[in-house]
C-alpha positions in Angstrom: 23.5 -3.2 17.2 25.1 0.1 16.2 26.2 0.4 12.6 30.0 -0.2 11.9 32.0 2.9 11.6 34.2 3.5 8.6 37.9 3.3 9.3 39.1 6.3 7.4 37.6 9.1 5.3 38.3 12.8 4.9 36.9 15.2 7.5 34.7 17.0 4.9 33.0 13.7 4.0 32.7 12.6 7.6 30.0 15.2 8.2 27.9 13.7 5.5 28.0 10.1 6.8 24.5 8.9 7.8 22.4 5.8 8.1 20.0 5.2 5.3 16.4 5.9 6.2 14.1 2.8 5.8 10.4 3.0 5.1 8.4 -0.2 4.8 6.1 -2.7 6.4 7.3 -3.5 9.9 6.9 -7.3 9.5 8.7 -7.4 6.1 11.4 -5.0 7.2 12.1 -7.1 10.3 12.6 -10.2 8.1 15.0 -8.3 5.8 17.0 -6.9 8.8 17.3 -10.4 10.3 19.1 -11.7 7.2 22.8 -11.7 7.9 24.0 -10.1 4.6 21.1 -7.9 3.7 20.4 -6.7 7.3 24.0 -5.6 7.7 23.8 -3.7 4.4 20.6 -1.9 5.4 22.1 -0.9 8.7 25.4 0.3 7.4 26.2 4.0 7.2 26.5 5.4 3.7 29.9 7.2 3.1 30.1 9.5 0.1 33.3 9.5 -2.0 36.0 12.1 -1.3 35.0 14.3 -4.3 31.4 14.7 -3.0 30.4 18.3 -2.8 26.7 18.0 -3.0 24.2 16.5 -5.5 25.9 18.3 -8.4 29.2 16.6 -8.1 27.7 13.2 -7.3 25.4 13.5 -10.4 28.3 14.6 -12.6 30.2 11.5 -11.6 27.2 9.4 -12.5 26.9 11.1 -15.9 30.5 10.2 -16.6 29.7 6.6 -15.8 26.9 6.8 -18.3 29.4 7.1 -21.2 29.4 3.9 -23.4 32.4 1.7 -23.5 34.0 0.7 -26.8 32.4 -2.3 -28.5 35.8 -4.1 -28.3 35.7 -3.9 -24.5 32.2 -5.4 -24.2 32.3 -8.7 -22.3 28.8 -9.8 -23.2 26.7 -11.5 -25.8 24.0 -9.3 -27.4 21.0 -10.6 -29.2 19.0 -8.2 -31.3 15.3 -9.0 -32.2 12.2 -7.4 -33.5 9.0 -6.8 -31.6 5.6 -7.5 -33.0 5.1 -4.0 -34.2 8.5 -4.0 -36.0 10.5 -2.1 -33.4 14.0 -3.3 -32.8 15.4 -4.0 -29.3 18.1 -6.2 -27.9 19.1 -8.2 -24.8 22.8 -8.0 -23.8 23.7 -11.1 -21.7 26.6 -10.7 -19.3 29.6 -12.7 -20.6 27.3 -15.1 -22.5 23.7 -16.4 -22.3 23.3 -19.2 -19.8 20.2 -20.9 -18.4 21.5 -22.3 -15.1 21.1 -19.1 -13.0 18.3 -16.8 -11.8 18.0 -13.9 -14.3 18.1 -10.2 -13.5 16.8 -7.9 -16.3 18.6 -4.6 -16.1 16.9 -1.5 -17.5 19.2 1.5 -18.2 18.3 5.2 -17.8 17.4 7.7 -20.5 19.8 7.7 -23.5 21.9 5.0 -21.9 22.4 1.4 -22.9 24.0 -1.9 -21.9 27.3 -0.3 -23.0 27.1 2.4 -20.4 29.8 2.1 -17.8 27.5 2.0 -14.8 25.4 -0.7 -16.3 28.6 -2.8 -16.8 29.5 -2.4 -13.2 25.9 -3.4 -12.1 25.9 -6.5 -14.3 29.3 -7.5 -13.0 28.1 -7.1 -9.4 25.0 -9.2 -10.1 27.1 -11.9 -11.8 29.3 -12.0 -8.7 26.1 -12.5 -6.6 25.2 -15.6 -8.7 22.7 -14.1 -11.2 22.6 -14.1 -14.9 22.5 -10.4 -15.7 20.9 -9.3 -19.0 20.4 -5.6 -20.0 17.7 -4.4 -22.3 18.6 -1.9 -25.0 15.5 0.2 -25.9 14.3 1.0 -29.4 16.8 3.1 -31.3 19.4 3.5 -28.5 23.1 3.7 -29.4 23.8 1.1 -32.1 20.2 -0.1 -32.8 18.5 0.9 -36.0 15.1 2.7 -36.0 12.7 0.2 -37.6 9.4 1.6 -36.3 7.9 5.1 -35.7 8.3 4.5 -31.9 11.5 5.4 -30.0 12.7 4.1 -26.7 11.2 6.3 -23.8 9.2 5.9 -20.6 6.4 3.9 -22.3 8.9 1.0 -22.9 6.9 -0.7 -20.1 4.6 -1.8 -22.9 7.5 -3.7 -24.6 8.4 -5.7 -21.4 5.9 -8.6 -21.9 7.5 -9.5 -25.2 11.0 -9.1 -23.7 10.1 -11.3 -20.8 8.8 -13.9 -23.3 12.3 -14.0 -24.9 14.0 -14.3 -21.5 11.7 -17.1 -20.4 12.4 -19.0 -23.6 16.1 -18.6 -23.2 16.1 -19.5 -19.5 13.2 -21.8 -18.9 12.3 -22.6 -15.2 14.5 -19.8 -13.9 13.0 -17.0 -11.8 13.3 -13.5 -13.3 14.2 -10.4 -11.2 14.6 -6.9 -12.5 16.5 -3.7 -11.7 15.9 -0.3 -13.3 17.8 3.0 -13.2 16.2 6.4 -13.5 13.8 6.2 -16.5 14.4 2.5 -16.4 13.1 2.4 -12.8 10.0 4.4 -13.9 9.5 1.8 -16.7 9.9 -1.1 -14.3 7.5 0.2 -11.6 4.9 1.2 -14.2 5.1 -2.3 -15.6 4.8 -3.9 -12.2 1.8 -1.9 -11.3 0.0 -2.4 -14.6 0.5 -6.2 -14.4 -0.3 -6.5 -10.8 -0.7 -10.1 -9.7 0.1 -11.3 -13.3 3.6 -9.8 -13.1 6.3 -12.3 -14.0 9.0 -10.6 -11.9 9.9 -12.3 -8.6 11.4 -9.2 -7.0 12.6 -5.8 -8.2 14.8 -2.8 -7.5 14.1 0.7 -8.8 17.0 3.1 -8.5 16.8 7.0 -8.6 13.6 6.9 -10.5 10.8 9.5 -10.6 7.6 7.9 -9.5 5.3 10.9 -9.6 5.7 11.7 -13.3 3.4 14.8 -13.8 4.9 16.3 -10.7 8.4 15.4 -12.0 7.5 17.3 -15.2 6.6 20.4 -13.1 10.0 20.0 -11.3 11.8 20.0 -14.6 10.0 23.1 -15.7 11.2 24.9 -12.5 14.8 23.8 -12.8 15.9 25.4 -16.0 19.6 24.7 -15.8 19.1 21.1 -14.9 16.6 20.6 -17.7 19.1 22.2 -20.1 21.9 19.8 -19.0 19.6 16.8 -19.3 18.7 17.7 -22.8 22.2 17.4 -24.1 22.6 13.6 -24.1 19.1 13.3 -25.6 20.1 15.8 -28.4 23.3 13.9 -29.0 21.3 10.7 -29.4 18.8 12.3 -31.8 21.7 13.9 -33.8 23.4 10.5 -34.3 20.1 9.2 -35.6 19.3 12.2 -37.8 19.5 10.4 -41.1 17.1 7.7 -40.0 14.8 10.3 -38.3 14.7 12.3 -41.5 13.4 9.3 -43.4 10.9 8.5 -40.7 9.7 12.0 -40.0 10.6 14.3 -43.0 8.9 17.3 -41.4 11.0 17.2 -38.2 13.4 20.2 -38.2 16.6 18.8 -36.6 18.0 22.3 -36.4 15.2 23.3 -34.1 15.7 20.2 -32.0 19.5 21.0 -31.6 18.8 24.6 -30.6 16.3 23.7 -28.0 17.2 24.8 -24.5 15.3 22.3 -22.3 14.6 18.6 -22.0 10.9 19.1 -22.3 11.2 21.1 -25.5 13.4 18.5 -27.1 11.1 15.7 -26.0 8.1 17.6 -27.5 9.6 17.4 -31.0 9.4 13.6 -31.2 6.7 12.8 -28.7 4.1 14.1 -31.1 5.2 11.3 -33.5 4.8 8.8 -30.7 1.1 9.3 -30.3 1.1 11.9 -27.6 -0.8 15.1 -28.0 1.4 17.0 -25.6 4.4 16.5 -23.4 2.0 16.6 -20.4 0.0 13.7 -22.0 3.2 11.7 -22.1 4.0 12.2 -18.4 0.4 11.5 -17.4 0.1 8.2 -19.4 3.4 6.8 -18.1 3.0 7.9 -14.5 3.7 4.9 -12.1 2.2 6.6 -9.0 -1.5 5.7 -9.7 -0.6 2.0 -10.0 2.0 1.7 -7.2 -0.6 0.2 -5.0 -1.1 -2.7 -7.4 2.5 -3.9 -7.3 2.5 -7.5 -5.8 6.2 -8.4 -5.9 8.7 -7.2 -3.3 10.2 -4.0 -4.6 13.1 -2.0 -3.3 13.1 1.7 -4.1 16.5 3.3 -3.7 17.0 7.1 -3.7 19.0 10.0 -2.3 17.1 12.9 -0.6 19.2 15.4 -2.5 18.3 13.9 -6.0 16.4 16.6 -7.9 15.5 14.1 -10.7 13.6 11.9 -8.2 11.6 14.8 -6.7 8.9 14.7 -5.5 9.0 11.3 -3.9 5.4 10.0 -3.4 6.2 8.7 0.1 2.5 8.4 1.3 1.6 6.3 -1.8 4.6 4.1 -1.4 3.8 3.5 2.3 0.3 2.2 1.4 1.8 -0.9 -0.3 3.4 -3.3 2.1 5.4 -4.8 -0.7 7.4 -1.6 -1.3 10.5 -0.7 0.7 11.9 2.8 0.3 15.6 3.3 1.3 17.0 6.8 1.1 20.4 8.3 1.9 20.9 11.9 2.7 23.4 12.4 -0.1 24.1 10.7 -3.4 22.6 12.9 -6.1 21.1 11.2 -9.1 22.6 7.7 -9.2 25.8 9.2 -7.8 26.5 6.9 -4.9 30.0 5.9 -4.1 31.2 2.3 -4.0 33.4 0.4 -1.5 37.1 0.3 -2.3 40.2 -1.0 -0.6 41.1 2.6 0.5 37.6 3.8 1.3 34.7 5.1 -0.8 35.4 5.1 -4.5 33.8 6.8 -7.5 34.2 4.0 -10.0 33.2 0.4 -9.6 30.0 -1.1 -8.3 28.1 1.5 -6.2 26.3 1.4 -2.8 23.1 0.8 -4.7 24.5 -2.1 -6.7 25.6 -3.9 -3.5 22.3 -3.4 -1.7 20.3 -4.4 -4.8 22.3 -7.6 -5.2 21.7 -8.5 -1.5 18.0 -7.7 -1.7 17.6 -9.9 -4.9 19.7 -12.7 -3.4 17.4 -12.7 -0.3 14.3 -13.2 -2.4 16.0 -15.7 -4.7 16.7 -17.9 -1.7 13.2 -17.3 -0.3 10.4 -19.8 -1.2 8.0 -18.3 -3.7 5.1 -18.7 -1.3 6.9 -16.6 1.3 7.7 -14.0 -1.3 4.1 -13.4 -2.2 2.5 -14.0 1.3 2.5 -10.3 2.3 -1.1 -9.1 2.9 -2.7 -7.3 -0.1 -2.1 -3.6 -0.3 -4.8 -1.2 1.1 -6.4 -0.1 -2.1 -8.9 2.0 -0.4 -6.2 4.3 0.9 -4.5 4.4 -2.5 -7.6 5.6 -4.1 -8.4 8.2 -1.4 
């Protein structure tokens, strides 16, 4: 059937309306399309919001939604705990911790937290779909103290086993799903690939995340203005933590960090204290692409073709694993998709990605576990070729 047409939207936006492009195993994709709710969402045209003027405006809107809400507005229950190496993280449970629902672990993007506006929208949408949403706050983000030499970055995938232990203890017998945004999606896919068949995630969604990390580094080196803009929230985060950083790394010159003009330069100042010899070493060691063929749980990868922070997308590598489904829109920028409102596409509220993710995870929550893992093994010979 042809996709439903939107009732009203401005002429300028009408030219940008298109169906998402789906890439995945034919058998699996057919089962997803046959589901009433998920199939309709996958077929539906994506309509940008009325302020959309290309990836810059969409990404700017997403950046605004990355701003943290005041603590007094936070409708959730946060539990802070220490990892085995002394690092401090937290789990922020939507509304309150409960053990009678399937759990979705939400992983925010770089320099974001459970208090970021877009994470609140996502958690509310997952709650509406019948899940217990819980967002992880990485080491040293926002309000968390620095209690170990390690800061929250793309190697947080190494912390996930301990985090999942805490979730399993809090919600015994409940299946665990996961959803990651930007760097959070990179963390999630790296974890899924490294764990392989031992992964404890039933199904996952990775949103606007770079999956070819060394090539992503090269892309950032070419895009000077973008790298400069991305450095600003990271510099703000480090500046807020300057007193703690001074005690931890007394030789770190904060004035040099603040005057840096690119994301990679800023990262270089603290990555050397994280055990990485170079910035390139960091991108290489945390690259998901070499382990994408090892992912065994159904994973939805959402992206926009005009998102420079997701480039380059390793489509051939993704295609070699039948458990991965890549869904791309023509427009949307970096996490800048519009949501559905009463008067048409809207900037604020749950986004197109939130809605599709909730339906995908609901589909697999209803599906018997045996059916979820019955897809034939990925072709590892192609992946290593």
